[in-house]
TORKEZA-417355 format. One record per atom (N, C-alpha, C, O): chain; residue number from 1; atom name; x, y, z; residue in three letters. Coordinates in steps of 0.001 Angstrom, whole numbers. Each point is the difference from the previous one (the first is absolute). Example, Ala and Ser with C-alpha at 12.3 -4.5 7.8 and 13.67 -1.06 7.14 Angstrom:
2
> A;1;N;13190;-5690;7800;ala
> A;1;CA;-890;1190;0;ala
> A;1;C;900;1200;0;ala
> A;1;O;1036;-19;665;ala
> A;2;N;-1386;1069;-1385;ser
> A;2;CA;820;1190;60;ser
> A;2;C;-770;1090;730;ser
> A;2;O;509;1108;169;ser
//
This chain:
135
> A;1;N;68910;16295;-11128;met
> A;1;CA;1373;78;-481;met
> A;1;C;241;1272;-805;met
> A;1;O;1079;591;62;met
> A;2;N;-2080;-182;-807;tyr
> A;2;CA;168;1187;-837;tyr
> A;2;C;-693;1212;599;tyr
> A;2;O;-430;899;-722;tyr
> A;3;N;326;-877;2033;gly
> A;3;CA;-643;1135;638;gly
> A;3;C;70;-104;1503;gly
> A;3;O;-1025;-113;672;gly
> A;4;N;2254;152;-133;asp
> A;4;CA;131;-76;1452;asp
> A;4;C;-552;1273;637;asp
> A;4;O;-87;1049;-638;asp
> A;5;N;-278;-1166;1895;ala
> A;5;CA;-675;1098;702;ala
> A;5;C;825;1284;-13;ala
> A;5;O;-558;1087;-147;ala
> A;6;N;1860;-1195;297;ala
> A;6;CA;846;1200;40;ala
> A;6;C;-2;730;-1343;ala
> A;6;O;-61;1229;-42;ala
> A;7;N;127;-1985;-1052;thr
> A;7;CA;-19;624;-1329;thr
> A;7;C;-1352;638;-277;thr
> A;7;O;-74;1112;-523;thr
> A;8;N;-986;-1813;873;ile
> A;8;CA;-1351;551;-188;ile
> A;8;C;-148;1312;769;ile
> A;8;O;-482;991;-549;ile
> A;9;N;893;-982;1815;arg
> A;9;CA;-87;1209;821;arg
> A;9;C;829;1133;-603;arg
> A;9;O;-456;1142;-62;arg
> A;10;N;1660;-1454;-377;lys
> A;10;CA;877;1024;-576;lys
> A;10;C;-643;635;-1236;lys
> A;10;O;-18;1223;-137;lys
> A;11;N;-511;-2062;-759;ile
> A;11;CA;-615;530;-1216;ile
> A;11;C;-1202;875;348;ile
> A;11;O;-177;1076;-570;ile
> A;12;N;-633;-1537;1493;leu
> A;12;CA;-1241;716;316;leu
> A;12;C;209;1248;849;leu
> A;12;O;-842;898;-19;leu
> A;13;N;1953;-819;770;thr
> A;13;CA;142;1122;931;thr
> A;13;C;1214;884;-231;thr
> A;13;O;10;1140;463;thr
> A;14;N;1013;-1620;-1160;glu
> A;14;CA;1250;759;-65;glu
> A;14;C;411;464;-1391;glu
> A;14;O;753;966;-120;glu
> A;15;N;-1218;-1616;-916;leu
> A;15;CA;587;244;-1319;leu
> A;15;C;-675;1097;-805;leu
> A;15;O;441;301;-1109;leu
> A;16;N;-1484;295;1628;gly
> A;16;CA;-652;1087;-719;gly
> A;16;C;-1447;-309;-305;gly
> A;16;O;-439;-1147;91;gly
> A;17;N;-299;2183;-455;asp
> A;17;CA;-1447;-105;-110;asp
> A;17;C;-544;83;-1418;asp
> A;17;O;-1217;51;-180;asp
> A;18;N;2083;-35;-839;thr
> A;18;CA;-498;37;-1374;thr
> A;18;C;73;-1401;-590;thr
> A;18;O;1079;-540;-245;thr
> A;19;N;-2252;-27;26;trp
> A;19;CA;-114;-1364;-505;trp
> A;19;C;-550;23;-1418;trp
> A;19;O;-1100;503;-229;trp
> A;20;N;1852;-1042;-725;ala
> A;20;CA;-509;-228;-1346;ala
> A;20;C;-665;-1367;13;ala
> A;20;O;635;-999;341;ala
> A;21;N;-1913;949;-711;val
> A;21;CA;-744;-1259;14;val
> A;21;C;-217;-437;-1449;val
> A;21;O;-851;535;-711;val
> A;22;N;1647;-1522;298;val
> A;22;CA;-19;-468;-1383;val
> A;22;C;-1158;-979;-175;val
> A;22;O;-65;-1043;651;val
> A;23;N;-843;1411;-1549;gly
> A;23;CA;-1207;-786;-222;gly
> A;23;C;-1236;661;585;gly
> A;23;O;-1095;-556;-82;gly
> A;24;N;1256;1741;676;leu
> A;24;CA;-1130;710;602;leu
> A;24;C;-771;765;-1070;leu
> A;24;O;542;852;-704;leu
> A;25;N;-1839;-1192;608;ser
> A;25;CA;-897;706;-917;ser
> A;25;C;-1248;400;779;ser
> A;25;O;-86;-217;1209;ser
> A;26;N;-871;799;-1906;ser
> A;26;CA;-1240;417;654;ser
> A;26;C;-984;-1153;165;ser
> A;26;O;-1134;219;427;ser
> A;27;N;1541;-1430;-754;asn
> A;27;CA;-864;-1175;148;asn
> A;27;C;-102;-363;1482;asn
> A;27;O;941;-512;606;asn
> A;28;N;-2119;797;-48;arg
> A;28;CA;-218;-231;1439;arg
> A;28;C;5;-1481;374;arg
> A;28;O;137;-337;1176;arg
> A;29;N;-284;-539;-2150;asp
> A;29;CA;-29;-1440;276;asp
> A;29;C;1391;-606;120;asp
> A;29;O;130;-1155;404;asp
> A;30;N;892;1892;-738;arg
> A;30;CA;1367;-510;70;arg
> A;30;C;576;250;1391;arg
> A;30;O;-293;1015;633;arg
> A;31;N;1112;-1951;-169;ala
> A;31;CA;599;117;1335;ala
> A;31;C;808;1283;159;ala
> A;31;O;-3;606;1072;ala
> A;32;N;685;-193;-2116;ala
> A;32;CA;854;1196;91;ala
> A;32;C;-798;1226;447;ala
> A;32;O;513;846;732;ala
> A;33;N;-1759;-753;-1172;tyr
> A;33;CA;-825;1163;326;tyr
> A;33;C;-191;126;1512;tyr
> A;33;O;199;1075;566;tyr
> A;34;N;-583;-2171;84;gly
> A;34;CA;-216;19;1440;gly
> A;34;C;1291;139;786;gly
> A;34;O;40;709;1006;gly
> A;35;N;1012;-1375;-1449;val
> A;35;CA;1288;102;694;val
> A;35;C;501;1446;-55;val
> A;35;O;522;515;989;val
> A;36;N;-677;127;-2126;ala
> A;36;CA;425;1400;-128;ala
> A;36;C;-758;896;978;ala
> A;36;O;575;921;581;ala
> A;37;N;-1871;-1197;-402;gln
> A;37;CA;-781;775;973;gln
> A;37;C;557;-162;1405;gln
> A;37;O;111;975;743;gln
> A;38;N;242;-2206;-374;val
> A;38;CA;563;-243;1333;val
> A;38;C;1330;734;147;val
> A;38;O;247;631;1028;val
> A;39;N;598;-706;-2032;leu
> A;39;CA;1292;702;67;leu
> A;39;C;-214;1501;197;leu
> A;39;O;687;627;807;leu
> A;40;N;-1631;-57;-1539;gln
> A;40;CA;-297;1427;167;gln
> A;40;C;-479;309;1410;gln
> A;40;O;391;1010;585;gln
> A;41;N;-1235;-1874;-40;arg
> A;41;CA;-517;206;1351;arg
> A;41;C;1127;30;1024;arg
> A;41;O;-107;655;1037;arg
> A;42;N;1189;-1370;-1339;phe
> A;42;CA;1147;-24;896;phe
> A;42;C;1072;1014;-402;phe
> A;42;O;1154;-114;413;phe
> A;43;N;-1539;1103;-1220;gly
> A;43;CA;884;1127;-286;gly
> A;43;C;934;-141;-1177;gly
> A;43;O;901;820;-172;gly
> A;44;N;-1094;-1837;-640;lys
> A;44;CA;861;-179;-1171;lys
> A;44;C;-580;745;-1198;lys
> A;44;O;-1216;51;-183;lys
> A;45;N;2100;525;-627;arg
> A;45;CA;-413;542;-1293;arg
> A;45;C;37;-1153;-985;arg
> A;45;O;1037;-641;-170;arg
> A;46;N;-2149;377;-473;val
> A;46;CA;-119;-1131;-908;val
> A;46;C;-48;526;-1433;val
> A;46;O;-895;763;-362;val
> A;47;N;1865;-1179;-445;val
> A;47;CA;84;433;-1388;val
> A;47;C;-367;-1177;-905;val
> A;47;O;724;-995;-37;val
> A;48;N;-1845;1096;-697;pro
> A;48;CA;-399;-1094;-878;pro
> A;48;C;948;-154;-1196;pro
> A;48;O;370;983;-643;pro
> A;49;N;16;-2228;356;val
> A;49;CA;786;-308;-1193;val
> A;49;C;-758;-1083;-762;val
> A;49;O;-130;-1134;463;val
> A;50;N;-364;1507;-1636;his
> A;50;CA;-862;-886;-782;his
> A;50;C;9;532;-1434;his
> A;50;O;52;1213;-202;his
> A;51;N;-101;-2091;-788;pro
> A;51;CA;8;487;-1390;pro
> A;51;C;-1056;1063;-298;pro
> A;51;O;215;861;-852;pro
> A;52;N;-1354;-913;1547;lys
> A;52;CA;-1052;999;-224;lys
> A;52;C;320;1347;649;lys
> A;52;O;-613;1011;-343;lys
> A;53;N;1571;-987;1278;ala
> A;53;CA;424;1229;677;ala
> A;53;C;-1184;779;584;ala
> A;53;O;-84;1220;-138;ala
> A;54;N;-810;-1936;781;glu
> A;54;CA;-1182;626;581;glu
> A;54;C;316;687;1329;glu
> A;54;O;921;-396;715;glu
> A;55;N;-1697;1428;-398;thr
> A;55;CA;46;592;1328;thr
> A;55;C;-811;-900;927;thr
> A;55;O;-1152;-324;-285;thr
> A;56;N;1768;-76;1400;val
> A;56;CA;-649;-888;950;val
> A;56;C;216;559;1402;val
> A;56;O;1110;407;343;val
> A;57;N;-2152;-388;454;his
> A;57;CA;82;518;1378;his
> A;57;C;622;1398;31;his
> A;57;O;735;339;928;his
> A;58;N;-1034;467;-1946;gly
> A;58;CA;468;1382;-29;gly
> A;58;C;1432;189;-458;gly
> A;58;O;493;1128;-12;gly
> A;59;N;186;-2194;-363;glu
> A;59;CA;1392;103;-463;glu
> A;59;C;73;-301;-1491;glu
> A;59;O;-587;-969;-480;glu
> A;60;N;1311;1808;-238;arg
> A;60;CA;198;-193;-1431;arg
> A;60;C;767;-1297;-246;arg
> A;60;O;949;-319;716;arg
> A;61;N;-1372;-419;-1732;gly
> A;61;CA;678;-1232;-369;gly
> A;61;C;1003;214;-1120;gly
> A;61;O;-50;994;-724;gly
> A;62;N;960;-1949;598;tyr
> A;62;CA;1046;12;-1021;tyr
> A;62;C;47;-1374;-658;tyr
> A;62;O;-249;-1010;658;tyr
> A;63;N;571;964;-1961;pro
> A;63;CA;9;-1296;-687;pro
> A;63;C;1129;-938;443;pro
> A;63;O;-159;-1220;-44;pro
> A;64;N;1298;1782;471;thr
> A;64;CA;1127;-820;451;thr
> A;64;C;684;686;1184;thr
> A;64;O;-219;1184;254;thr
> A;65;N;1035;-1929;453;leu
> A;65;CA;790;599;1086;leu
> A;65;C;902;1106;-529;leu
> A;65;O;141;1048;631;leu
> A;66;N;465;-1279;-1785;ala
> A;66;CA;928;987;-572;ala
> A;66;C;-686;1324;-314;ala
> A;66;O;657;1040;-49;ala
> A;67;N;-1981;-1068;-165;asp
> A;67;CA;-739;1220;-329;asp
> A;67;C;-287;880;1220;asp
> A;67;O;-386;1158;-160;asp
> A;68;N;565;-1680;1359;ile
> A;68;CA;-271;789;1209;ile
> A;68;C;1101;1045;137;ile
> A;68;O;1178;-353;64;ile
> A;69;N;-1545;1651;-16;pro
> A;69;CA;1020;1065;-28;pro
> A;69;C;556;370;1372;pro
> A;69;O;537;1094;169;pro
> A;70;N;-656;-1983;809;phe
> A;70;CA;536;250;1337;phe
> A;70;C;437;-1338;584;phe
> A;70;O;-303;-1058;-552;phe
> A;71;N;1011;1115;1662;asp
> A;71;CA;505;-1207;633;asp
> A;71;C;-1131;-804;642;asp
> A;71;O;-975;565;495;asp
> A;72;N;1117;-1867;-513;val
> A;72;CA;-894;-871;737;val
> A;72;C;833;-802;982;val
> A;72;O;1143;-359;-279;val
> A;73;N;-1735;83;1435;asp
> A;73;CA;715;-722;1047;asp
> A;73;C;-194;-1505;-104;asp
> A;73;O;951;-771;128;asp
> A;74;N;-2198;363;-361;val
> A;74;CA;-346;-1417;-41;val
> A;74;C;-807;-267;-1263;val
> A;74;O;-875;785;-367;val
> A;75;N;1176;-1898;-294;val
> A;75;CA;-775;-435;-1156;val
> A;75;C;-766;-1247;411;val
> A;75;O;587;-1044;283;val
> A;76;N;-1911;1170;-255;asp
> A;76;CA;-912;-1068;399;asp
> A;76;C;-533;-638;-1281;asp
> A;76;O;-598;683;-831;asp
> A;77;N;811;-1988;667;val
> A;77;CA;-208;-659;-1290;val
> A;77;C;-1219;-917;19;val
> A;77;O;-33;-1007;707;val
> A;78;N;-972;1384;-1507;phe
> A;78;CA;-1236;-759;-167;phe
> A;78;C;-99;-571;-1410;phe
> A;78;O;-1065;62;-615;phe
> A;79;N;2143;-608;101;val
> A;79;CA;-57;-681;-1293;val
> A;79;C;353;-1459;251;val
> A;79;O;524;-341;1060;val
> A;80;N;-808;-517;-2027;asn
> A;80;CA;277;-1414;249;asn
> A;80;C;1498;-267;47;asn
> A;80;O;809;788;-491;asn
> A;81;N;-468;-1906;1088;ser
> A;81;CA;1406;-339;247;ser
> A;81;C;840;18;-1277;ser
> A;81;O;1181;344;41;ser
> A;82;N;-1773;-706;-1154;arg
> A;82;CA;727;-40;-1273;arg
> A;82;C;512;1390;-407;arg
> A;82;O;1042;115;-645;arg
> A;83;N;-1776;934;1024;leu
> A;83;CA;365;1371;-364;leu
> A;83;C;702;757;1127;leu
> A;83;O;566;1070;-222;leu
> A;84;N;-605;-1625;1417;ala
> A;84;CA;459;741;1177;ala
> A;84;C;1494;285;-8;ala
> A;84;O;424;1057;467;ala
> A;85;N;377;-1971;-984;gly
> A;85;CA;1446;201;-17;gly
> A;85;C;399;1240;-783;gly
> A;85;O;894;741;411;gly
> A;86;N;-1552;-520;-1530;gln
> A;86;CA;283;1198;-798;gln
> A;86;C;-335;1260;793;gln
> A;86;O;730;989;-64;gln
> A;87;N;-1834;-1025;810;val
> A;87;CA;-378;1152;813;val
> A;87;C;1036;234;1102;val
> A;87;O;346;1144;295;val
> A;88;N;141;-2212;307;ala
> A;88;CA;1043;144;1028;ala
> A;88;C;1238;653;-594;ala
> A;88;O;603;872;626;ala
> A;89;N;-219;-1286;-1826;asp
> A;89;CA;1160;606;-660;asp
> A;89;C;-252;1485;-285;asp
> A;89;O;907;821;138;asp
> A;90;N;-2122;-483;-531;glu
> A;90;CA;-353;1407;-242;glu
> A;90;C;44;794;1304;glu
> A;90;O;366;1176;-2;glu
> A;91;N;-734;-1807;1107;ala
> A;91;CA;51;675;1303;ala
> A;91;C;1444;313;383;ala
> A;91;O;288;1071;536;ala
> A;92;N;612;-2004;-811;val
> A;92;CA;1428;239;255;val
> A;92;C;467;1184;-840;val
> A;92;O;666;902;507;val
> A;93;N;-1018;-908;-1802;ala
> A;93;CA;409;1083;-905;ala
> A;93;C;-590;1336;438;ala
> A;93;O;630;1042;-182;ala
> A;94;N;-1820;-1062;751;lys
> A;94;CA;-679;1223;443;lys
> A;94;C;637;572;1265;lys
> A;94;O;-177;1178;312;lys
> A;95;N;916;-2012;412;gly
> A;95;CA;626;479;1230;gly
> A;95;C;-853;-204;1237;gly
> A;95;O;216;654;1020;gly
> A;96;N;-1184;-1556;-1101;ala
> A;96;CA;-836;-289;1167;ala
> A;96;C;848;-608;1117;ala
> A;96;O;1091;-520;-234;ala
> A;97;N;-1620;602;1443;lys
> A;97;CA;689;-567;1157;lys
> A;97;C;-464;-1419;309;lys
> A;97;O;702;-759;669;lys
> A;98;N;-1891;405;-1162;ala
> A;98;CA;-551;-1325;296;ala
> A;98;C;-983;-415;-1083;ala
> A;98;O;-580;826;-704;ala
> A;99;N;414;-2150;601;val
> A;99;CA;-985;-598;-893;val
> A;99;C;-850;-940;839;val
> A;99;O;506;-746;839;val
> A;100;N;-1814;799;-1086;trp
> A;100;CA;-931;-841;742;trp
> A;100;C;-834;-774;-1007;trp
> A;100;O;-784;593;-741;trp
> A;101;N;944;-1926;703;phe
> A;101;CA;-823;-850;-856;phe
> A;101;C;-1196;-457;817;phe
> A;101;O;153;-510;1111;phe
> A;102;N;-1333;692;-1660;gln
> A;102;CA;-1245;-316;684;gln
> A;102;C;-194;-1503;208;gln
> A;102;O;768;-814;-512;gln
> A;103;N;-1793;469;1262;leu
> A;103;CA;-349;-1398;234;leu
> A;103;C;-85;-754;-1326;leu
> A;103;O;-654;451;-940;leu
> A;104;N;1310;-1583;878;gly
> A;104;CA;-35;-816;-1199;gly
> A;104;C;1014;378;-1053;gly
> A;104;O;133;-702;-1002;gly
> A;105;N;594;1801;1200;val
> A;105;CA;1000;433;-970;val
> A;105;C;1375;-417;528;val
> A;105;O;480;518;1008;val
> A;106;N;142;-1469;-1716;val
> A;106;CA;1293;-532;421;val
> A;106;C;916;-133;-1208;val
> A;106;O;-385;-567;-1023;val
> A;107;N;1586;1088;1145;asp
> A;107;CA;1045;-162;-1008;asp
> A;107;C;1319;23;756;asp
> A;107;O;527;1065;319;asp
> A;108;N;-2;-2244;-36;glu
> A;108;CA;1200;-96;825;glu
> A;108;C;1209;661;-647;glu
> A;108;O;813;606;699;glu
> A;109;N;-677;-711;-2023;ala
> A;109;CA;1118;642;-692;ala
> A;109;C;-93;1523;126;ala
> A;109;O;1009;674;207;ala
> A;110;N;-2218;-143;-332;ala
> A;110;CA;-190;1451;156;ala
> A;110;C;329;430;1428;ala
> A;110;O;585;1061;217;ala
> A;111;N;-964;-1887;750;tyr
> A;111;CA;310;291;1405;tyr
> A;111;C;1516;112;174;tyr
> A;111;O;491;955;602;tyr
> A;112;N;236;-1918;-1122;glu
> A;112;CA;1467;4;136;glu
> A;112;C;611;1222;-689;glu
> A;112;O;873;656;568;glu
> A;113;N;-1326;-345;-1789;arg
> A;113;CA;528;1175;-727;arg
> A;113;C;-282;1290;756;arg
> A;113;O;865;867;120;arg
> A;114;N;-2081;-754;384;thr
> A;114;CA;-417;1232;676;thr
> A;114;C;779;190;1296;thr
> A;114;O;460;1104;290;thr
> A;115;N;-309;-2161;486;arg
> A;115;CA;788;61;1244;arg
> A;115;C;1470;304;-321;arg
> A;115;O;638;785;703;arg
> A;116;N;-104;-1402;-1758;ala
> A;116;CA;1398;242;-394;ala
> A;116;C;219;1453;-404;ala
> A;116;O;1104;527;136;ala
> A;117;N;-2159;121;-633;ala
> A;117;CA;87;1413;-386;ala
> A;117;C;-129;930;1206;ala
> A;117;O;104;1219;-136;ala
> A;118;N;-333;-1804;1322;gly
> A;118;CA;-39;798;1216;gly
> A;118;C;-1382;412;475;gly
> A;118;O;-119;768;954;gly
> A;119;N;-930;-1266;-1601;leu
> A;119;CA;-1358;353;403;leu
> A;119;C;-536;-1014;999;leu
> A;119;O;389;-1168;-15;leu
> A;120;N;-1280;1625;879;glu
> A;120;CA;-750;-912;845;glu
> A;120;C;-1073;-639;-878;glu
> A;120;O;-446;596;-981;glu
> A;121;N;34;-1817;1340;met
> A;121;CA;-1040;-635;-796;met
> A;121;C;-806;-978;833;met
> A;121;O;525;-702;864;met
> A;122;N;-1820;681;-1155;val
> A;122;CA;-942;-941;592;val
> A;122;C;-774;-624;-1153;val
> A;122;O;-373;685;-953;val
> A;123;N;134;-1999;1046;met
> A;123;CA;-806;-689;-1010;met
> A;123;C;-1127;-758;675;met
> A;123;O;122;-451;1139;met
> A;124;N;-1227;322;-1869;asp
> A;124;CA;-1123;-834;410;asp
> A;124;C;-591;467;1329;asp
> A;124;O;-383;-810;845;asp
> A;125;N;317;2116;-681;arg
> A;125;CA;-597;619;1189;arg
> A;125;C;-859;1176;-458;arg
> A;125;O;121;465;-1133;arg
> A;126;N;-987;10;2025;cys
> A;126;CA;-847;1145;-325;cys
> A;126;C;194;1099;1044;cys
> A;126;O;-200;-244;1190;cys
> A;127;N;587;1446;-1614;pro
> A;127;CA;194;1071;978;pro
> A;127;C;-1280;393;727;pro
> A;127;O;58;475;1134;pro
> A;128;N;-1202;-666;-1765;ala
> A;128;CA;-1273;339;654;ala
> A;128;C;-288;-951;1163;ala
> A;128;O;-735;349;925;ala
> A;129;N;1308;-1534;-974;ile
> A;129;CA;-110;-946;1113;ile
> A;129;C;1071;298;1048;ile
> A;129;O;-259;-65;1202;ile
> A;130;N;1458;391;-1668;glu
> A;130;CA;1141;169;910;glu
> A;130;C;-22;1319;755;glu
> A;130;O;365;33;1175;glu
> A;131;N;-784;1060;-1815;ile
> A;131;CA;128;1329;622;ile
> A;131;C;-840;127;1281;ile
> A;131;O;487;604;956;ile
> A;132;N;-1719;-1135;-877;pro
> A;132;CA;-746;106;1270;pro
> A;132;C;646;-792;1139;pro
> A;132;O;-215;308;1172;pro
> A;133;N;1004;-1325;-1515;arg
> A;133;CA;662;-821;1014;arg
> A;133;C;1144;727;692;arg
> A;133;O;487;-454;1036;arg
> A;134;N;-51;1582;-1600;leu
> A;134;CA;1138;720;555;leu
> A;134;C;-345;640;1351;leu
> A;134;O;885;228;824;leu
> A;135;N;-2176;62;-602;gly
> A;135;CA;-429;574;1272;gly
> A;135;C;275;1465;137;gly
> A;135;O;-318;594;1031;gly
//
């Protein structure tokens, strides 16, 4: 329901290649680390967003979305559902074209707000799973 095939395809192929990954750090044990690698392999620029602002996969990190000094196309959210709505609102303010909530991240109110603001949105899905399915 929160990630039909057409929306997933549009986000992954049409909306741009700069992805801010919120929650991405240099911790190799976290899902965000591996998902970011897959996104890079498929030609996406992955910008880490994490309070530590670490460089990950060769890209400089930033503590918040607002701190990124260039446009981002998609905001990929690896924070828990309780915090995800605020990140979606920050993505709208940043001017992103889409928001992607990772597996297990669901906030229906944030989904409605984000869609009402004109952004594409997917919840409870993983781009590292979806992108190879595009063929």
